[in-house]
Structures are given as structure tokens and as C-alpha cells.
C-alpha positions as CSV (number, residue, x, y, z in Angstrom):
1,M,-22.3,41.4,34.8
2,K,-24.1,44.5,36.8
3,E,-26.9,46.8,34.5
4,I,-26.0,49.5,33.5
5,R,-27.3,52.7,35.3
6,L,-27.4,56.0,32.9
7,F,-25.6,58.9,33.8
8,E,-27.1,62.0,32.8
9,D,-24.1,64.8,33.0
10,T,-20.7,64.3,31.7
11,I,-17.4,65.1,33.8
12,V,-14.2,66.0,32.8
13,G,-11.1,65.8,35.3
14,I,-7.4,65.6,35.0
15,S,-5.8,62.3,35.1
16,T,-2.3,63.0,35.6
17,A,-0.3,64.5,38.3
18,M,-0.5,67.8,39.0
19,G,3.2,70.4,37.7
20,K,5.1,70.1,34.2
21,G,5.9,67.0,33.1
22,A,5.6,65.8,28.9
23,I,2.1,65.5,28.8
24,S,-1.3,66.3,31.0
25,I,-4.6,64.2,30.1
26,V,-8.1,65.1,30.9
27,R,-10.6,62.9,31.0
28,L,-14.3,63.4,29.6
29,S,-16.9,60.9,30.8
30,G,-20.5,60.5,30.2
31,P,-23.2,60.9,27.4
32,D,-22.1,64.1,25.3
33,A,-18.3,63.4,26.6
34,I,-17.9,63.6,22.2
35,E,-20.2,66.7,21.6
36,I,-18.4,68.6,23.9
37,V,-15.1,67.6,22.6
38,N,-15.9,68.0,19.1
39,R,-16.9,71.4,19.8
40,I,-13.7,72.8,21.1
41,F,-11.7,70.8,18.3
42,K,-10.3,71.1,15.3
43,G,-9.3,68.3,12.5
44,K,-11.4,65.6,12.5
45,N,-15.1,65.6,13.4
46,L,-14.7,63.7,16.3
47,L,-18.6,62.7,16.4
48,K,-18.4,60.3,12.9
49,V,-14.9,58.7,14.0
50,K,-14.9,54.7,14.9
51,S,-14.1,53.9,18.5
52,H,-11.1,53.5,20.0
53,T,-9.1,56.1,17.6
54,V,-6.7,59.1,18.0
55,H,-7.0,62.0,16.3
56,Y,-4.5,65.1,15.8
57,G,-6.0,68.9,15.8
58,H,-6.0,71.2,18.0
59,I,-8.4,73.0,21.4
60,Y,-9.3,76.5,20.4
61,N,-10.8,78.8,22.8
62,K,-13.8,80.7,19.9
63,E,-10.6,81.9,18.1
64,E,-8.2,81.7,20.5
65,L,-5.1,78.6,19.9
66,L,-5.3,77.3,23.6
67,D,-3.2,73.8,22.8
68,E,-1.8,71.6,20.3
69,V,-3.3,67.9,21.3
70,L,-4.1,64.7,20.5
71,V,-7.5,62.9,21.8
72,S,-8.4,60.3,21.8
73,V,-12.3,57.9,21.2
74,F,-14.0,55.5,23.5
75,K,-17.6,54.8,22.6
76,A,-20.0,53.5,25.0
77,P,-19.9,50.4,26.5
78,K,-16.3,48.9,26.0
79,T,-14.6,51.5,28.0
80,Y,-13.8,51.8,31.7
81,T,-16.5,53.7,32.2
82,A,-19.4,51.9,30.0
83,E,-19.8,55.4,28.4
84,D,-18.5,57.3,26.0
85,V,-15.4,58.6,27.1
86,V,-12.4,61.0,25.3
87,E,-9.0,61.4,26.6
88,I,-7.5,64.5,25.2
89,N,-3.3,64.5,25.8
90,C,-2.1,68.5,26.2
91,H,1.0,69.8,26.0
92,G,2.5,69.7,30.4
93,G,2.3,72.5,31.4
94,S,-0.2,73.2,34.3
95,F,-1.4,76.5,33.0
96,V,-2.7,75.5,29.6
97,T,-3.6,72.4,31.4
98,N,-6.0,73.9,33.2
99,Q,-7.1,76.1,30.1
100,V,-8.5,72.9,28.8
101,L,-10.2,71.7,31.6
102,K,-12.2,75.7,32.2
103,L,-12.8,75.1,28.4
104,L,-14.9,71.8,28.9
105,L,-16.0,72.8,31.6
106,E,-17.2,76.4,29.6
107,E,-19.0,73.9,27.1
108,G,-21.3,71.7,30.0
109,A,-19.0,69.5,31.7
110,C,-18.8,68.9,35.2
111,L,-15.8,68.4,37.7
112,A,-15.3,65.1,38.5
113,E,-15.4,64.1,41.4
114,P,-11.8,62.0,42.7
115,G,-12.5,58.9,42.2
116,E,-15.2,59.5,40.2
117,F,-14.4,57.5,37.1
118,T,-13.7,54.7,38.8
119,K,-16.5,54.9,40.4
120,R,-18.4,55.3,37.0
121,A,-17.2,51.8,36.2
122,F,-18.8,49.6,39.2
123,L,-21.7,51.7,39.2
124,N,-21.6,50.9,35.8
125,G,-21.3,47.3,36.2
126,R,-17.5,47.3,34.1
127,I,-16.1,46.3,38.1
128,D,-16.7,44.9,41.0
129,L,-15.8,46.8,44.2
130,T,-12.2,44.6,44.4
131,K,-11.5,46.3,40.9
132,A,-11.7,49.2,42.1
133,E,-10.2,49.6,44.9
134,S,-7.4,47.6,43.3
135,V,-6.6,50.5,41.1
136,M,-5.8,52.9,43.8
137,D,-3.4,50.0,45.2
138,V,-2.0,49.6,42.1
139,I,-1.4,53.1,42.2
140,D,-0.2,53.5,46.1
141,A,2.1,50.1,45.5
142,E,6.0,50.9,47.0
143,S,7.1,47.7,46.5
144,K,7.5,44.9,44.5
145,N,5.1,42.5,46.6
146,A,2.6,45.1,47.1
147,L,2.3,45.5,43.1
148,K,2.0,42.3,41.8
149,L,-0.6,41.3,44.8
150,A,-3.1,45.0,43.4
151,N,-2.5,43.7,41.0
152,K,-4.3,40.2,41.5
153,G,-7.2,42.0,42.6
154,L,-7.6,44.5,39.5
155,R,-7.7,41.4,37.4
156,G,-10.1,39.3,38.9
157,D,-8.7,36.8,41.7
158,I,-10.2,38.3,45.1
159,A,-13.6,38.8,43.2
160,K,-13.2,35.3,41.9
161,L,-12.0,33.9,45.3
162,I,-15.7,35.4,47.1
163,E,-17.2,34.7,44.7
164,G,-16.3,30.6,45.0
165,K,-17.4,31.0,48.6
166,Q,-20.5,32.4,48.0
167,Q,-21.2,29.6,45.9
168,D,-20.5,26.8,49.1
169,L,-22.8,29.2,51.4
170,L,-25.6,29.2,48.1
171,D,-25.6,25.3,48.0
172,I,-26.6,25.4,51.4
173,I,-28.9,28.2,51.6
174,A,-30.5,26.9,48.6
175,V,-31.0,23.3,49.6
176,I,-31.7,24.4,52.7
177,A,-34.8,26.9,51.3
178,V,-35.7,24.5,49.6
179,N,-36.6,21.3,51.9
180,I,-38.5,24.6,54.0
181,D,-40.7,25.9,51.4
182,Y,-40.9,22.5,49.0
183,P,-41.0,19.3,51.1
184,E,-42.4,17.2,47.9
185,Y,-39.2,18.0,45.8
186,D,-38.0,14.6,46.1
187,D,-34.5,15.4,44.1
188,V,-33.3,17.5,46.7
189,E,-31.0,16.5,49.5
190,E,-32.1,16.9,53.5
191,M,-30.7,19.2,55.0
192,T,-30.1,19.1,58.7
193,N,-28.1,20.0,60.7
194,N,-25.9,17.7,61.6
195,K,-25.5,17.7,57.8
196,V,-25.1,21.7,58.3
197,L,-22.6,21.6,60.4
198,P,-19.2,20.2,58.5
199,K,-20.2,22.1,55.5
200,I,-20.2,25.3,58.0
201,K,-16.8,23.9,59.7
202,K,-15.3,24.1,56.6
203,L,-16.0,27.0,55.5
204,I,-15.4,28.9,58.5
205,K,-11.5,27.3,58.2
206,E,-11.1,28.4,54.2
207,L,-12.3,32.1,55.5
208,E,-10.1,32.0,58.1
209,D,-7.2,31.4,55.9
210,I,-7.9,33.1,53.7
211,L,-7.9,36.1,57.0
212,G,-4.9,34.9,57.9
213,K,-3.4,35.6,54.5
214,S,-5.2,38.8,54.1
215,N,-3.1,40.3,57.3
216,T,-0.3,39.3,56.0
217,A,-0.6,40.7,52.4
218,E,-1.4,43.9,54.8
219,K,1.7,44.7,56.2
220,I,3.2,44.4,52.3
221,K,-0.1,47.1,50.9
222,N,0.8,49.1,54.1
223,G,4.3,48.8,55.0
224,I,5.5,47.0,58.8
225,N,5.3,49.5,61.7
226,T,9.3,48.9,62.4
227,V,10.5,50.9,65.6
228,I,14.1,51.6,66.4
229,V,15.3,51.3,69.5
230,G,18.8,51.6,71.9
231,Q,20.3,53.4,74.5
232,P,20.7,57.1,74.7
233,N,24.0,58.3,71.5
234,V,23.7,54.4,70.0
235,G,22.9,55.3,66.9
236,K,19.1,55.3,66.3
237,S,19.0,58.8,64.9
238,S,22.7,58.0,62.5
239,L,20.7,54.4,62.0
240,L,17.2,56.0,60.2
241,N,19.5,58.6,58.2
242,A,21.4,55.9,56.3
243,L,18.6,53.8,56.1
244,L,16.4,56.7,54.6
245,R,19.8,58.3,52.5
246,E,18.5,61.8,54.1
247,D,18.7,63.5,57.2
248,K,16.0,63.1,58.5
249,A,16.5,63.1,62.0
250,I,19.4,65.7,64.2
251,V,22.9,63.5,64.6
252,T,24.9,64.7,67.2
253,S,27.6,63.2,70.1
254,I,25.2,64.4,73.1
255,P,22.9,61.3,74.8
256,G,19.2,62.3,74.3
257,T,19.4,64.5,71.0
258,T,16.2,62.5,69.5
259,R,13.3,63.5,72.3
260,D,10.2,62.9,70.1
261,V,9.6,60.1,67.7
262,I,10.7,60.5,64.0
263,E,9.4,58.8,61.0
264,G,10.1,57.8,57.2
265,R,9.1,54.9,54.5
266,L,11.8,52.8,53.8
267,N,11.1,51.6,50.5
268,L,12.9,47.8,49.7
269,E,12.6,45.5,46.6
270,N,10.3,43.7,47.7
271,I,8.7,45.0,51.5
272,T,7.9,48.9,52.7
273,L,9.3,49.6,56.1
274,N,7.4,52.8,58.7
275,L,10.0,53.5,60.3
276,I,10.4,54.6,63.3
277,D,13.1,56.8,65.3
278,T,12.4,57.2,68.9
279,A,14.1,59.0,72.3
280,G,16.8,56.7,74.2
281,I,14.9,54.7,76.2
282,R,16.5,55.7,80.3
283,D,15.4,56.7,83.7
284,T,15.9,60.9,83.2
285,L,14.8,64.1,85.2
286,D,14.2,66.4,81.9
287,V,10.7,67.1,81.4
288,V,10.5,67.2,78.0
289,E,12.6,63.7,77.6
290,K,10.9,61.5,79.9
291,I,7.9,62.3,77.4
292,G,10.1,61.7,74.2
293,V,10.4,58.1,76.4
294,D,6.7,57.4,77.4
295,R,5.7,58.0,73.6
296,S,9.0,55.3,72.7
297,K,7.8,53.1,75.5
298,A,4.0,53.6,73.4
299,W,5.4,53.3,69.8
300,L,7.1,49.8,70.9
301,E,4.1,48.6,72.5
302,K,2.4,48.3,69.3
303,A,5.4,47.6,66.9
304,E,5.2,44.7,64.2
305,F,9.5,44.6,64.1
306,V,12.4,45.8,66.2
307,L,15.4,47.1,65.3
308,F,17.2,47.0,68.8
309,L,20.5,49.1,68.4
310,I,23.2,48.1,71.0
311,D,27.1,50.5,70.4
312,G,29.9,48.1,70.3
313,S,32.2,49.9,71.2
314,V,31.1,50.9,74.9
315,P,30.8,47.5,77.0
316,I,27.3,46.3,77.2
317,T,25.3,47.5,80.2
318,E,22.3,46.4,82.7
319,E,20.1,49.2,80.4
320,D,21.3,47.4,77.5
321,L,20.0,44.0,79.0
322,N,16.8,45.2,80.7
323,L,15.3,47.1,76.9
324,Y,16.3,44.1,75.3
325,N,14.5,41.4,77.8
326,T,11.4,44.0,76.5
327,I,11.9,43.2,73.3
328,K,13.5,39.8,72.6
329,N,9.7,37.9,72.1
330,Q,9.3,40.8,69.5
331,N,10.0,40.0,65.7
332,H,13.3,41.5,66.1
333,L,17.0,42.0,64.6
334,V,19.6,43.0,66.9
335,I,21.9,45.8,65.0
336,I,25.8,45.9,66.8
337,N,26.8,49.5,65.1
338,K,30.1,51.7,65.6
339,Q,31.9,48.6,64.1
340,D,34.4,51.5,62.7
341,L,35.3,51.7,66.5
342,E,37.0,49.7,69.0
343,Q,34.7,47.0,70.1
344,K,34.2,46.5,74.1
345,A,30.9,45.1,73.5
346,D,30.0,41.4,74.5
347,V,27.6,40.2,72.2
348,S,27.7,36.8,73.0
349,L,24.7,37.3,74.8
350,F,22.4,38.1,71.5
351,N,21.5,35.6,68.6
352,E,22.8,35.8,64.7
353,P,23.4,39.8,65.5
354,I,24.1,41.9,62.2
355,Y,27.2,44.5,63.1
356,I,27.9,47.7,60.8
357,S,28.7,51.2,61.4
358,T,26.0,54.0,60.1
359,K,28.8,54.9,57.9
360,D,29.5,52.0,55.8
361,T,27.3,52.0,52.7
362,E,28.2,48.1,52.0
363,A,27.0,47.3,55.5
364,I,23.8,49.4,55.2
365,N,23.4,47.4,52.7
366,R,23.4,44.1,54.0
367,L,21.7,45.1,56.8
368,E,18.7,45.8,54.0
369,K,18.8,42.5,52.9
370,A,18.9,40.6,56.5
371,I,15.3,42.8,57.5
372,M,14.1,41.7,54.6
373,E,15.0,38.0,55.8
374,K,13.5,38.5,58.3
375,V,10.2,40.6,58.5
376,L,9.5,38.2,55.3
377,D,8.0,34.9,55.2
378,N,10.7,32.7,53.0
379,D,7.8,30.3,52.6
380,L,5.5,32.5,51.6
381,N,4.4,32.4,47.5
382,I,3.4,35.6,46.2
383,D,2.3,34.8,43.0
384,D,0.2,32.5,45.3
385,L,-1.1,34.6,47.8
386,T,-5.1,35.8,47.3
387,Y,-6.6,38.2,50.1
388,V,-9.2,40.8,50.8
389,S,-7.3,43.8,50.2
390,N,-8.3,46.8,53.4
391,A,-9.2,47.4,56.3
392,R,-13.5,47.4,55.2
393,Q,-12.6,44.0,53.7
394,I,-11.4,42.9,56.3
395,N,-14.3,43.4,58.3
396,K,-16.9,41.6,55.8
397,L,-15.0,39.0,55.9
398,K,-15.0,38.4,59.7
399,E,-18.8,39.5,59.6
400,A,-19.1,37.1,57.4
401,I,-16.8,34.6,60.0
402,A,-18.7,35.7,62.8
403,S,-21.9,34.9,62.0
404,L,-20.4,31.5,60.5
405,N,-19.9,31.1,64.6
406,Q,-23.2,31.9,65.3
407,A,-24.4,29.2,63.0
408,L,-22.7,26.6,64.6
409,T,-23.7,27.9,68.4
410,A,-27.2,27.3,67.1
411,I,-26.6,24.1,66.3
412,D,-24.7,23.2,69.3
413,E,-28.3,24.5,71.0
414,G,-30.3,22.8,69.0
415,I,-32.1,25.1,66.9
416,Y,-33.5,24.1,63.9
417,I,-32.2,24.4,61.0
418,D,-35.0,27.3,59.4
419,F,-33.0,29.7,62.0
420,I,-29.3,28.9,60.8
421,D,-30.6,30.0,57.6
422,I,-30.8,33.3,58.9
423,Y,-26.7,33.0,59.5
424,L,-25.8,31.6,56.6
425,Q,-27.7,34.7,54.8
426,S,-25.8,37.3,56.7
427,A,-22.4,35.4,56.4
428,W,-23.0,35.4,52.6
429,N,-24.3,38.9,52.5
430,S,-21.5,40.1,54.1
431,L,-19.3,38.4,51.2
432,G,-21.3,40.6,48.8
433,D,-20.2,43.3,50.7
434,I,-16.4,43.2,49.8
435,L,-17.9,42.5,46.3
436,G,-21.0,45.4,46.5
437,N,-22.6,43.3,44.9
438,V,-25.8,42.6,47.4
439,K,-29.1,44.4,46.9
440,D,-32.5,43.8,47.3
441,G,-34.0,39.9,46.0
442,S,-30.2,39.3,44.6
443,L,-30.4,36.4,47.3
444,L,-33.7,35.5,46.4
445,D,-32.9,35.7,42.5
446,E,-29.6,33.4,42.8
447,L,-32.1,30.6,44.5
448,F,-35.1,30.9,41.4
449,S,-32.0,30.7,39.3
450,K,-30.4,27.8,40.7
451,F,-33.0,25.5,41.0
452,C,-36.3,24.3,38.6
453,L,-39.1,25.3,40.8
454,G,-41.8,25.9,38.6
455,K,-41.6,22.7,36.8
């Protein structure tokens, strides 16, 4: 646990979403939080109440009644920020909430910056950086699996995972340090390049496994970029509208209606798809349509999943086959549309296509289930999946792996163990950056706590 850092100012902010609702919560944190609220609250004397209690009363601006409220008092250090925290439950009108906020600012509180309550929780040692980032992941979660993963970070699973790998590194670093500085210390195993090598390889393999799971989990968290492709007038825009349950894209019987990519987010039970409806890919002399086709091709190259749409009411064309050949090696699903019309397409060339009509709700429901089976690994157990949750954390994990690979290269070149230690410490620091707990002297403190070198 970090040493608590004391802040002199008291911050205030509206913790609930803006707009009308049943209640709004105005939150304060800091040394004067209780006193500031007590000056405008008529009810119990908040300076004398017990921690973690709720009190009924009224907020007054001098003699003017502003609102009937419930005030919750939480005294340091057992609070979210490790400071005194007060939460005022107002009625949920935006005007009255802002009047309470304005009054608190006039009484000496400072307006909180975005995320400042969680920032204080981190700086005061209440949570580590992975937990702080997981708070936002919980708020942003749009599927059941995304919420599960966010809660794993919130309860500390990521921190435990990374701390374990840091400890494995520290075991090697500490013994190397003792070998170098205290060669007469007979109780410690002599660490040579040959002994370090398998330990480093094992760590690299474990970190790469975490990285692989993290890439999968990042897709669960942020959504999978899913491109709808097909010839003009096969029903791509109708499919987008049917999946989103709204008229997002313009639909006409005229081929080439969609001139640009249209995006939408589809939240299924366990996964989110970032849907991109593309312009029909074909050769065209229309300048505007050609720009849309070029953009469609660019999206197709970076697609993580492709919905390839065929019009079942007309024969398969050479253009259909050429387009299919460009996407068949990507993760994809072939969809035969317009099942409400007479079928003329020979679909025997396609493996396990899904048959739909965009007008048929049950068919769309079946398609959604097929999509989930296709994009989610059936062997993936979310309950067992622990991961680093964002681009910053993944980058730091890659940095640690790169440093360990540099150590392997140095060992192959016969460099002394003293210099291998530099790469190991770099990897240790990169892992510490994930947690936000690396500071000057921290590694030295860890080393001395591990060995009784003064005896």
C-alpha cells in the first residue's frame, strides 16, 4: 500500500449523469468536505456524526431553501479516496443540482477535474492503476463479457497477475545483486548466465500468454471491427438497419445508394460489434461512388470480422466470386439474403452460409447467434481470463517482453551477468508501470526487504 498523500484542497463534482432523474449526487472529497457541507446543511451537526452514516435534512443558501436531501458522510481513511468524503443526494433536476454545486464552490470547494476522485484514490494508495482504469471499464462495458472482465480488474486480479510476474523477476534480480555485491554470502545460490537463461525463457512464455489473452480481451472490451461487404443492391444497408433496429442507412432499390461507410455499434449479449456498412464494391465511373468503394476496400483490409452478403434472388456473378476470394481467408460469415424471394443463386461454393431476409426478425436473431459463435472462441472461459485491459497496459507488457528478449540476446553473446541485470530491471519497471507503483528507490527497497544483508 502506498503512503497516503494529503491534499490541501477539497474537490466537488456531480457524480451522476447530467439531465433529469429521480436523484442526483454531488460528491466532495478532501480535508474540509464535512465542514463545508455542514455550513449549508440543516439537520444534524455533520461534524459530530459517525462515519458511514446517512442523514436527512435540507440545503440552504443563507435563508433560502434549495432542496430536501440525504447526506452521506464517510470519514478518512476508509473511503474511496482515503479522504473525508461527503455525498449529497439531491432531487434529480439539473437546475437544483447545479445550484447546490454552485453553493459548495462559493463555500470554498474546488471544482473536480474529470476523473479526479479516482485519481486521488490512486495517489492516496487506495487503489492501484489497474483498478483505477477498471473503474472506467465498468462504466463503459457494453456486454456481459466486457463487464465480467472489467470487474476482474476492479477486484485486483490484474494486479495480482502482474505482481506475481514482478516477483519472479525480482527473485532473479535479487540473487544477481547479492552475487555481485556480496560474493562471500554463501547461503545464496550463485547465479550464472546458464541458470538465468531458462528462468527468462519461462517468464517470456508466460508474459506472451498474458499478451495473447489481452488481445482477445481487448476485442471483448472495445468491440470487434465488423465490415459488411457485397455487391451493390444485395441488402447491406438493410442488414445494418435490421441489426441495429433503426433506420441508420438510406435504403433504395437503386444500386450504389451507399456512397460512404456508415458505422454503428451492435451490443449482443456477450460481445460488441463495431459495424461498418460499406459502399458496394464494383468498378464504377462515378467519382463519388469510386471514393466510397476505395474507402470500403481500406476498411476491408483492417476488418477483424467480415459479413459477406449475397443476393439469393439472382445468380452468382463473377464479381461476387472475386470479392469472396478477397475475404475468404479472413474470419467471415457468408449470408444469403432475400430469402423472401424466389432463389436463383447457386450457393454450393460457400461453406455453411446463413440464410436470412432482412425483413424477418427471427432470421436476424438466428444471424446474431451465428455471429456470436463465429467471433467468440468457444474454448474461451471468461471466468478464467485475466488480462491487461488497455493499449497503455498492453504496450508496457510488450516493453517488458522486449527487455527480456534483449537479455536473452545478451546471454547468447556471452555478456557478463552484471549487464544482463540491466535488462531484467527494465522489464521489472515496465511491469511496475502497469500498476503505477514504480518510483525512485522502490526496487532497492524491495531488494533490501528480501535479504538480511546486514547480519
